[in-house]
C-alpha positions, 0 to 999 in steps of 0.5 A, spaced: 897 699 520 895 706 520 896 712 525 892 718 524 894 724 529 887 728 530 889 732 535 896 734 538 895 740 542 895 741 550 889 741 554 888 749 552 890 748 545 894 752 540 893 758 540 890 758 547 885 763 549 889 770 549 895 767 548 901 772 549 903 776 543 910 775 544 909 767 544 915 764 541 912 760 535 909 762 528 902 761 527 903 762 520 906 754 520 899 750 519 903 745 524 903 749 530 895 750 530 894 744 535 887 742 537 887 737 543 890 731 543 886 725 540 888 719 535 885 714 531 888 707 529 886 703 523 889 695 525 887 690 519 881 694 518 879 695 525 878 702 527 880 705 534 879 711 537 883 713 542 881 719 547 876 724 544 878 731 545 872 737 545 874 738 537 872 731 536 867 732 531 871 737 527 877 733 527 873 726 524 870 731 519 877 734 517 880 727 517 874 723 513 874 718 519 869 713 517 867 709 522 870 707 530 869 700 532 871 701 539 873 707 543 879 707 548 879 712 554 886 713 556 884 717 562 878 722 564 881 729 564 876 734 560 881 734 554 880 727 553 873 725 554 869 731 553 868 729 546 865 723 547 858 725 545 859 726 538 861 718 538 853 717 537 854 718 529 858 711 529 853 709 534 848 710 528 853 707 523 853 701 527 846 700 526 844 703 533 849 698 537 852 700 543 860 702 542 865 698 546 869 703 551 875 701 554 878 704 560 881 704 567 876 704 573 877 711 574 876 713 567 869 708 566 867 712 572 868 719 569 864 716 563 859 714 567 859 721 570 859 725 565 854 721 560 849 717 564 844 717 558 849 713 554 850 707 558 847 701 555 846 696 550 842 701 546 841 708 545 836 711 549 833 714 542 835 714 535 841 718 534 844 718 541 850 715 543 850 708 547 856 706 551 858 699 553 863 700 559 869 695 560 875 695 564 881 695 559 885 689 560 893 688 560 892 684 554 886 685 549 886 679 544 882 681 537 882 678 530 886 683 528 891 684 533 893 685 540 892 691 544 896 691 551 895 696 556 900 699 562 899 704 567 903 711 566 904 717 572 900 723 571 899 727 577 894 724 581 891 720 576 894 714 572 893 714 564 893 708 560 899 707 555 897 703 549 901 698 545 898 695 539 901 689 535 897 688 528 896 680 526 897 681 519 904 685 519 907 684 526 907 691 526 908 694 533 905 702 535 906 704 542 902 710 544 904 714 551 900 720 552 899 725 558 905 722 563 910 725 567 915 719 566 915 712 562 916 707 567 921 701 566 915 696 565 912 701 560 919 702 556 919 694 556 913 693 553 914 699 548 921 697 546 924 697 539 917 699 536 916 700 529 913 707 531 912 710 539 908 717 540 910 720 547 908 726 551 912 732 549 909 738 553 914 743 552 922 745 553 921 747 561 919 741 566 912 740 568 910 736 575 905 731 570 907 731 563 914 730 560 918 735 557 921 735 551 928 733 553 925 727 558 920 725 552 927 725 548 931 720 554 924 716 554 925 715 546 932 713 547 930 708 552 925 705 548 929 704 542 923 705 537 924 706 529 921 712 529 918 716 535 913 722 535 912 727 540 904 730 541 901 734 547 905 740 545 904 747 548 904 754 544 912 754 547 914 749 542 915 752 535 914 746 529 920 748 525 925 751 530 924 745 535 924 740 530 931 742 528 933 740 536 931 734 536 935 728 534 934 723 528 928 718 529 924 723 533 919 728 530 913 733 532 907 730 530 902 735 527 894 735 527 892 731 521 899 727 520 898 720 518 903 715 519 903 708 516 906 703 521 
């Protein structure tokens, strides 16, 4: 199983527009240039896309993503849903077949509102996207493995937390982005994963995201073999902040590929 971090930045990206000149971040370090958060998982050959940021097209070109077999939207915020139109190319590569799109009921409603022209079993015209909307179940069993979902708090919405278990290898990956906490049930679901990905916005507290300290505490509860933090602001300088993290916890960066 492979995890590709397409984007690891917060909703404004890094650098953000009119970023303060005295920002505590070294922009000569390529790891500090962060597009909006999304990820790609290859599970026994099945290509699973998690979220589609505004830079989704550029992320896929940069990482040479050859296919998307199914799409999971964690929630309907702009930085996770607004790149979905570019899934049209992957519908073309499937011979014009609709792409299965999984999300919560709220997430699916947001897709319907933004992409009414894309809802259906076939594209309206050649080159258009087509989305077959499906409510994400607690357990999605596929020939390549199992995807389990749990709900995570994120302000006024709930976000899908995802745990992937590959059939052939038994390897386990947890992906928990955009959350203010990891509730006990979610921590139990991810317990002792081979790789865990956690929301770690910035050093200071935030009402709808975990701070770095909260993310580290959640990582210690989950006890994954390796933990990566994502969705960071410009307050996180990769090299300096990494030195403050405990063993087994690392900041991700755009283009990082992890073999699970």
